[in-house]
MOPAC internal coordinates of N, CA, C and O (Angstrom, degrees):
PM7 1SCF
backbone

  N    0.0000 0     0.00 0     0.00 0    0    0    0
  C    1.4445 1     0.00 0     0.00 0    1    0    0
  C    1.5231 1   108.53 1     0.00 0    2    1    0
  O    1.2310 1   120.68 1   -43.17 1    3    2    1
  N    1.3137 1   116.30 1   136.83 1    3    2    1
  C    1.4743 1   121.41 1   177.43 1    5    3    2
  C    1.5068 1   107.68 1  -102.76 1    6    5    3
  O    1.2310 1   120.08 1   -45.09 1    7    6    5
  N    1.3096 1   117.44 1   134.91 1    7    6    5
  C    1.4556 1   123.22 1   178.03 1    9    7    6
  C    1.5123 1   109.59 1  -123.80 1   10    9    7
  O    1.2310 1   120.95 1   -46.41 1   11   10    9
  N    1.3247 1   115.80 1   133.59 1   11   10    9
  C    1.4693 1   121.53 1   177.35 1   13   11   10
  C    1.5132 1   106.64 1  -131.66 1   14   13   11
  O    1.2310 1   120.21 1   -43.97 1   15   14   13
  N    1.3156 1   117.20 1   136.03 1   15   14   13
  C    1.4594 1   122.65 1   178.90 1   17   15   14
  C    1.5238 1   109.55 1   -77.76 1   18   17   15
  O    1.2310 1   120.48 1   -43.34 1   19   18   17
  N    1.3173 1   116.69 1   136.66 1   19   18   17
  C    1.4570 1   121.18 1   176.91 1   21   19   18
  C    1.4954 1   110.87 1  -140.04 1   22   21   19
  O    1.2310 1   120.65 1    -5.69 1   23   22   21
  N    1.3389 1   116.36 1   174.31 1   23   22   21
  C    1.4535 1   121.59 1   178.48 1   25   23   22
  C    1.5355 1   109.33 1  -133.75 1   26   25   23
  O    1.2310 1   121.32 1   -33.70 1   27   26   25
  N    1.3218 1   115.09 1   146.30 1   27   26   25
  C    1.4481 1   119.83 1   174.61 1   29   27   26
  C    1.5271 1   109.35 1   -76.45 1   30   29   27
  O    1.2310 1   121.85 1   -42.79 1   31   30   29
  N    1.3063 1   114.06 1   137.21 1   31   30   29
  C    1.4681 1   121.00 1   177.14 1   33   31   30
  C    1.5411 1   108.82 1   -97.11 1   34   33   31
  O    1.2310 1   121.21 1     1.19 1   35   34   33
  N    1.2940 1   115.29 1  -178.81 1   35   34   33
  C    1.4406 1   121.88 1   178.27 1   37   35   34
  C    1.5246 1   111.27 1   -51.95 1   38   37   35
  O    1.2310 1   120.84 1   -41.53 1   39   38   37
  N    1.2895 1   116.00 1   138.47 1   39   38   37
  C    1.4864 1   119.97 1   178.69 1   41   39   38
  C    1.5331 1   112.86 1    75.43 1   42   41   39
  O    1.2310 1   119.73 1  -166.19 1   43   42   41
  N    1.3246 1   118.12 1    13.81 1   43   42   41
  C    1.4524 1   121.98 1   178.70 1   45   43   42
  C    1.5138 1   113.99 1    76.67 1   46   45   43
  O    1.2310 1   120.46 1  -162.35 1   47   46   45
  N    1.3071 1   116.72 1    17.65 1   47   46   45
  C    1.4777 1   120.98 1  -179.36 1   49   47   46
  C    1.5330 1   110.03 1   -73.64 1   50   49   47
  O    1.2310 1   122.08 1   -36.77 1   51   50   49
  N    1.3275 1   113.63 1   143.23 1   51   50   49
  C    1.4738 1   121.13 1   177.98 1   53   51   50
  C    1.5273 1   107.08 1  -134.57 1   54   53   51
  O    1.2310 1   121.11 1   -48.50 1   55   54   53
  N    1.3378 1   115.48 1   131.50 1   55   54   53
  C    1.4560 1   118.61 1   179.11 1   57   55   54
  C    1.5277 1   107.91 1   -90.97 1   58   57   55
  O    1.2310 1   121.32 1   -52.17 1   59   58   57
  N    1.3380 1   115.07 1   127.83 1   59   58   57
  C    1.4507 1   121.12 1   176.32 1   61   59   58
  C    1.5375 1   106.86 1   -83.07 1   62   61   59
  O    1.2310 1   119.11 1   -58.31 1   63   62   61
  N    1.3081 1   119.29 1   121.69 1   63   62   61
  C    1.4573 1   121.44 1  -175.85 1   65   63   62
  C    1.5271 1   112.75 1   -55.39 1   66   65   63
  O    1.2310 1   120.49 1   -33.55 1   67   66   65
  N    1.3186 1   116.67 1   146.45 1   67   66   65
  C    1.4659 1   123.22 1  -179.07 1   69   67   66
  C    1.5157 1   111.97 1   -54.77 1   70   69   67
  O    1.2310 1   120.03 1   140.09 1   71   70   69
  N    1.3340 1   117.54 1   -39.91 1   71   70   69
  C    1.4714 1   119.77 1  -179.96 1   73   71   70
  C    1.5032 1   110.74 1   -62.79 1   74   73   71
  O    1.2310 1   119.70 1   141.67 1   75   74   73
  N    1.3210 1   118.18 1   -38.33 1   75   74   73
  C    1.4662 1   121.43 1   177.58 1   77   75   74
  C    1.5127 1   110.55 1   -68.13 1   78   77   75
  O    1.2310 1   120.30 1   136.97 1   79   78   77
  N    1.3328 1   117.03 1   -43.03 1   79   78   77
  C    1.4686 1   119.84 1  -179.61 1   81   79   78
  C    1.5443 1   109.48 1   -62.11 1   82   81   79
  O    1.2310 1   120.27 1   137.29 1   83   82   81
  N    1.3036 1   117.09 1   -42.71 1   83   82   81
  C    1.4789 1   119.55 1   178.39 1   85   83   82
  C    1.5041 1   111.66 1   -61.78 1   86   85   83
  O    1.2310 1   120.63 1   132.99 1   87   86   85
  N    1.3020 1   116.41 1   -47.01 1   87   86   85
  C    1.4722 1   122.04 1  -178.50 1   89   87   86
  C    1.5238 1   111.32 1   -60.41 1   90   89   87
  O    1.2310 1   120.21 1   143.47 1   91   90   89
  N    1.3364 1   117.21 1   -36.53 1   91   90   89
  C    1.4802 1   121.75 1  -179.60 1   93   91   90
  C    1.5082 1   112.71 1   -90.88 1   94   93   91
  O    1.2310 1   119.76 1   177.38 1   95   94   93
  N    1.3266 1   118.07 1    -2.62 1   95   94   93
  C    1.4364 1   121.12 1  -179.55 1   97   95   94
  C    1.5210 1   113.61 1    68.82 1   98   97   95
  O    1.2310 1   119.83 1  -148.23 1   99   98   97
  N    1.3021 1   117.92 1    31.77 1   99   98   97
  C    1.4486 1   122.53 1  -177.15 1  101   99   98
  C    1.5340 1   111.40 1   -95.30 1  102  101   99
  O    1.2310 1   121.37 1   -40.78 1  103  102  101
  N    1.2955 1   114.99 1   139.22 1  103  102  101
  C    1.4599 1   121.35 1   176.09 1  105  103  102
  C    1.5204 1   110.24 1  -129.81 1  106  105  103
  O    1.2310 1   120.85 1    -4.56 1  107  106  105
  N    1.3251 1   115.99 1   175.44 1  107  106  105
  C    1.4488 1   120.49 1  -178.86 1  109  107  106
  C    1.5024 1   111.69 1   -54.83 1  110  109  107
  O    1.2310 1   120.61 1   -49.75 1  111  110  109
  N    1.3192 1   116.44 1   130.25 1  111  110  109
  C    1.4542 1   122.33 1   177.85 1  113  111  110
  C    1.5225 1   115.72 1    84.72 1  114  113  111
  O    1.2310 1   119.78 1   175.97 1  115  114  113
  N    1.3405 1   118.03 1    -4.03 1  115  114  113
  C    1.4480 1   120.60 1   177.08 1  117  115  114
  C    1.5213 1   110.44 1   -70.03 1  118  117  115
  O    1.2310 1   121.31 1   -34.70 1  119  118  117
  N    1.3258 1   115.10 1   145.30 1  119  118  117
  C    1.4630 1   119.78 1   179.85 1  121  119  118
  C    1.5325 1   111.09 1   -83.92 1  122  121  119
  O    1.2310 1   121.37 1   -29.11 1  123  122  121
  N    1.3048 1   114.99 1   150.89 1  123  122  121
  C    1.4816 1   122.35 1   175.20 1  125  123  122
  C    1.4977 1   109.45 1  -131.40 1  126  125  123
  O    1.2310 1   121.45 1   -24.32 1  127  126  125
  N    1.3087 1   114.83 1   155.68 1  127  126  125
  C    1.4768 1   122.07 1   173.68 1  129  127  126
  C    1.5182 1   105.92 1  -108.62 1  130  129  127
  O    1.2310 1   120.44 1   -50.49 1  131  130  129
  N    1.3311 1   116.77 1   129.51 1  131  130  129
  C    1.4544 1   122.21 1   179.24 1  133  131  130
  C    1.5111 1   107.89 1  -115.01 1  134  133  131
  O    1.2310 1   120.62 1   -51.40 1  135  134  133
  N    1.3106 1   116.41 1   128.60 1  135  134  133
  C    1.4733 1   121.63 1   179.98 1  137  135  134
  C    1.5178 1   109.11 1  -124.46 1  138  137  135
  O    1.2310 1   121.42 1   -41.17 1  139  138  137
  N    1.3218 1   114.89 1   138.83 1  139  138  137
  C    1.4591 1   120.11 1   176.25 1  141  139  138
  C    1.5348 1   108.39 1   -98.00 1  142  141  139
  O    1.2310 1   120.42 1   -59.37 1  143  142  141
  N    1.3278 1   116.81 1   120.63 1  143  142  141
  C    1.4695 1   123.21 1   178.74 1  145  143  142
  C    1.5321 1   108.26 1  -124.30 1  146  145  143
  O    1.2310 1   120.87 1   -84.57 1  147  146  145
  N    1.3055 1   115.94 1    95.43 1  147  146  145
  C    1.4661 1   119.86 1  -177.44 1  149  147  146
  C    1.5250 1   109.80 1    63.81 1  150  149  147
  O    1.2310 1   121.01 1    61.41 1  151  150  149
  N    1.3196 1   115.67 1  -118.59 1  151  150  149
  C    1.4615 1   119.87 1   178.87 1  153  151  150
  C    1.5220 1   113.73 1  -100.42 1  154  153  151
  O    1.2310 1   120.36 1  -158.99 1  155  154  153
  N    1.3336 1   116.92 1    21.01 1  155  154  153
  C    1.4744 1   122.88 1   179.46 1  157  155  154
  C    1.5155 1   110.83 1  -121.85 1  158  157  155
  O    1.2310 1   121.89 1   -32.73 1  159  158  157
  N    1.3361 1   114.00 1   147.27 1  159  158  157
  C    1.4670 1   120.68 1   171.32 1  161  159  158
  C    1.5134 1   106.78 1  -112.12 1  162  161  159
  O    1.2310 1   120.76 1   -55.79 1  163  162  161
  N    1.3295 1   116.16 1   124.21 1  163  162  161
  C    1.4760 1   120.65 1   178.21 1  165  163  162
  C    1.5007 1   108.27 1  -106.13 1  166  165  163
  O    1.2310 1   121.34 1   -46.11 1  167  166  165
  N    1.3176 1   115.04 1   133.89 1  167  166  165
  C    1.4717 1   121.13 1  -178.65 1  169  167  166
  C    1.5338 1   106.58 1  -123.67 1  170  169  167
  O    1.2310 1   121.33 1   -47.81 1  171  170  169
  N    1.3459 1   115.07 1   132.19 1  171  170  169
  C    1.4550 1   120.22 1   177.66 1  173  171  170
  C    1.5189 1   108.56 1  -141.32 1  174  173  171
  O    1.2310 1   119.76 1   -24.60 1  175  174  173
  N    1.3020 1   118.07 1   155.40 1  175  174  173
  C    1.4436 1   121.57 1   178.92 1  177  175  174
  C    1.5393 1   110.31 1   -62.10 1  178  177  175
  O    1.2310 1   120.19 1   -42.27 1  179  178  177
  N    1.3062 1   117.25 1   137.73 1  179  178  177
  C    1.4626 1   121.43 1   179.31 1  181  179  178
  C    1.5340 1   108.37 1   -62.51 1  182  181  179
  O    1.2310 1   120.00 1   145.89 1  183  182  181
  N    1.3309 1   117.61 1   -34.11 1  183  182  181
  C    1.4674 1   120.22 1  -179.68 1  185  183  182
  C    1.5356 1   111.16 1   -63.24 1  186  185  183
  O    1.2310 1   119.81 1   145.00 1  187  186  185
  N    1.3430 1   117.96 1   -35.00 1  187  186  185
  C    1.4608 1   121.21 1   176.15 1  189  187  186
  C    1.5060 1   111.95 1   -66.41 1  190  189  187
  O    1.2310 1   121.19 1   138.46 1  191  190  189
  N    1.3165 1   115.33 1   -41.54 1  191  190  189
  C    1.4635 1   120.03 1   178.44 1  193  191  190
  C    1.5261 1   110.37 1   -64.34 1  194  193  191
  O    1.2310 1   120.40 1   140.37 1  195  194  193
  N    1.3079 1   116.85 1   -39.63 1  195  194  193
  C    1.4683 1   121.05 1   178.95 1  197  195  194
  C    1.5219 1   111.29 1   -64.72 1  198  197  195
  O    1.2310 1   120.40 1   136.83 1  199  198  197
  N    1.3319 1   116.85 1   -43.17 1  199  198  197
  C    1.4712 1   121.16 1   176.63 1  201  199  198
  C    1.5219 1   110.77 1   -59.51 1  202  201  199
  O    1.2310 1   120.38 1   135.66 1  203  202  201
  N    1.3353 1   116.87 1   -44.34 1  203  202  201
  C    1.4514 1   121.87 1   179.96 1  205  203  202
  C    1.5495 1   110.41 1   -62.00 1  206  205  203
  O    1.2310 1   120.64 1   137.28 1  207  206  205
  N    1.3329 1   116.38 1   -42.72 1  207  206  205
  C    1.4548 1   120.96 1  -179.62 1  209  207  206
  C    1.5341 1   110.61 1   -65.87 1  210  209  207
  O    1.2310 1   120.41 1   136.40 1  211  210  209
  N    1.3466 1   116.83 1   -43.60 1  211  210  209
  C    1.4778 1   120.09 1   177.68 1  213  211  210
  C    1.5064 1   110.88 1   -59.47 1  214  213  211
  O    1.2310 1   120.49 1   137.62 1  215  214  213
  N    1.3248 1   116.67 1   -42.38 1  215  214  213
  C    1.4954 1   119.70 1   179.34 1  217  215  214
  C    1.5144 1   110.74 1   -62.46 1  218  217  215
  O    1.2310 1   120.20 1   138.15 1  219  218  217
  N    1.3249 1   117.21 1   -41.85 1  219  218  217
  C    1.4815 1   120.33 1   178.72 1  221  219  218
  C    1.5235 1   111.31 1   -63.79 1  222  221  219
  O    1.2310 1   120.95 1   135.98 1  223  222  221
  N    1.3379 1   115.78 1   -44.02 1  223  222  221
  C    1.4499 1   119.39 1   179.93 1  225  223  222
  C    1.5197 1   113.29 1   -65.48 1  226  225  223
  O    1.2310 1   120.28 1   139.22 1  227  226  225
  N    1.3125 1   117.08 1   -40.78 1  227  226  225
  C    1.4664 1   118.47 1  -179.86 1  229  227  226
  C    1.5397 1   110.31 1   -69.13 1  230  229  227
  O    1.2310 1   119.79 1   146.11 1  231  230  229
  N    1.3204 1   118.00 1   -33.89 1  231  230  229
  C    1.4506 1   121.47 1   177.23 1  233  231  230
  C    1.5256 1   109.10 1   -66.97 1  234  233  231
  O    1.2310 1   120.17 1   137.43 1  235  234  233
  N    1.3119 1   117.28 1   -42.57 1  235  234  233
  C    1.4603 1   121.37 1   178.86 1  237  235  234
  C    1.5332 1   110.28 1   -64.49 1  238  237  235
  O    1.2310 1   120.65 1   137.33 1  239  238  237
  N    1.3267 1   116.35 1   -42.67 1  239  238  237
  C    1.4777 1   120.58 1   179.58 1  241  239  238
  C    1.5147 1   109.99 1   -65.20 1  242  241  239
  O    1.2310 1   120.00 1   139.87 1  243  242  241
  N    1.3180 1   117.60 1   -40.13 1  243  242  241
  C    1.4678 1   120.58 1   179.22 1  245  243  242
  C    1.5127 1   110.51 1   -62.68 1  246  245  243
  O    1.2310 1   120.29 1   140.39 1  247  246  245
  N    1.3115 1   117.05 1   -39.61 1  247  246  245
  C    1.4525 1   121.10 1   178.36 1  249  247  246
  C    1.5007 1   111.71 1   -63.10 1  250  249  247
  O    1.2310 1   119.71 1   138.54 1  251  250  249
  N    1.3373 1   118.16 1   -41.46 1  251  250  249
  C    1.4542 1   120.31 1  -178.98 1  253  251  250
  C    1.5132 1   112.02 1   -70.38 1  254  253  251
  O    1.2310 1   119.16 1   148.69 1  255  254  253
  N    1.3294 1   119.21 1   -31.31 1  255  254  253
  C    1.4479 1   122.30 1   176.87 1  257  255  254
  C    1.5287 1   109.43 1   -66.70 1  258  257  255
  O    1.2310 1   120.37 1   137.90 1  259  258  257
  N    1.3012 1   116.90 1   -42.10 1  259  258  257
  C    1.4692 1   120.60 1   176.44 1  261  259  258
  C    1.5072 1   109.84 1   -62.63 1  262  261  259
  O    1.2310 1   119.99 1   134.55 1  263  262  261
  N    1.3330 1   117.62 1   -45.45 1  263  262  261
  C    1.4713 1   120.13 1   179.71 1  265  263  262
  C    1.5183 1   110.19 1   -60.65 1  266  265  263
  O    1.2310 1   120.05 1   138.97 1  267  266  265
  N    1.3263 1   117.52 1   -41.03 1  267  266  265
  C    1.4708 1   121.19 1   178.66 1  269  267  266
  C    1.5213 1   109.93 1   -63.05 1  270  269  267
  O    1.2310 1   119.95 1   136.28 1  271  270  269
  N    1.2891 1   117.70 1   -43.72 1  271  270  269
  C    1.4815 1   122.28 1   179.72 1  273  271  270
  C    1.5272 1   111.15 1   -61.41 1  274  273  271
  O    1.2310 1   120.39 1   135.51 1  275  274  273
  N    1.3212 1   116.85 1   -44.49 1  275  274  273
  C    1.4638 1   120.82 1   178.44 1  277  275  274
  C    1.5193 1   110.95 1   -63.08 1  278  277  275
  O    1.2310 1   120.45 1   136.94 1  279  278  277
  N    1.3098 1   116.75 1   -43.06 1  279  278  277
  C    1.4748 1   120.34 1   178.14 1  281  279  278
  C    1.5235 1   110.71 1   -62.37 1  282  281  279
  O    1.2310 1   120.22 1   138.21 1  283  282  281
  N    1.3279 1   117.18 1   -41.79 1  283  282  281
  C    1.4831 1   120.25 1   177.92 1  285  283  282
  C    1.5053 1   111.49 1   -62.30 1  286  285  283
  O    1.2310 1   120.56 1   136.83 1  287  286  285
  N    1.3418 1   116.54 1   -43.17 1  287  286  285
  C    1.4878 1   120.34 1  -179.93 1  289  287  286
  C    1.5231 1   110.46 1   -65.16 1  290  289  287
  O    1.2310 1   119.96 1   140.53 1  291  290  289
  N    1.3145 1   117.68 1   -39.47 1  291  290  289
  C    1.4633 1   120.08 1   177.82 1  293  291  290
  C    1.5001 1   111.92 1   -65.14 1  294  293  291
  O    1.2310 1   119.89 1   139.97 1  295  294  293
  N    1.3409 1   117.82 1   -40.03 1  295  294  293
  C    1.4667 1   121.22 1   177.06 1  297  295  294
  C    1.5249 1   109.87 1   -63.53 1  298  297  295
  O    1.2310 1   120.67 1   135.17 1  299  298  297
  N    1.3144 1   116.33 1   -44.83 1  299  298  297
  C    1.4854 1   120.09 1   179.90 1  301  299  298
  C    1.4945 1   110.40 1   -63.38 1  302  301  299
  O    1.2310 1   118.84 1   141.26 1  303  302  301
  N    1.3124 1   119.82 1   -38.74 1  303  302  301
  C    1.4720 1   122.97 1  -179.31 1  305  303  302
  C    1.5405 1   109.45 1   -67.63 1  306  305  303
  O    1.2310 1   120.09 1   140.68 1  307  306  305
  N    1.2928 1   117.44 1   -39.32 1  307  306  305
  C    1.4742 1   120.49 1  -178.16 1  309  307  306
  C    1.5451 1   110.47 1   -72.57 1  310  309  307
  O    1.2310 1   119.54 1   154.98 1  311  310  309
  N    1.3302 1   118.48 1   -25.02 1  311  310  309
  C    1.4532 1   122.66 1   178.40 1  313  311  310
  C    1.5296 1   111.78 1   -75.86 1  314  313  311
  O    1.2310 1   119.91 1   160.29 1  315  314  313
  N    1.3108 1   117.77 1   -19.71 1  315  314  313
  C    1.4791 1   120.81 1  -175.26 1  317  315  314
  C    1.5008 1   112.03 1   -76.40 1  318  317  315
  O    1.2310 1   120.10 1   180.00 1  319  318  317

């Protein structure tokens, strides 16, 4: 973990160091997600959060398709 000391500016503004922005692939105008965890603030690119959400949704959808297929097969077997 890399730690850099910073200070809050007027209006609660905080500058994210260039090294962090590069590492996260962030540029001017990019969205971020900020989460409060106890006494920590976690910042991550909004694009990363979106990718994670899409992966969860597609995994959930794939599971329901399999469940539907199994149910269809069971119905077909009981009809025979």
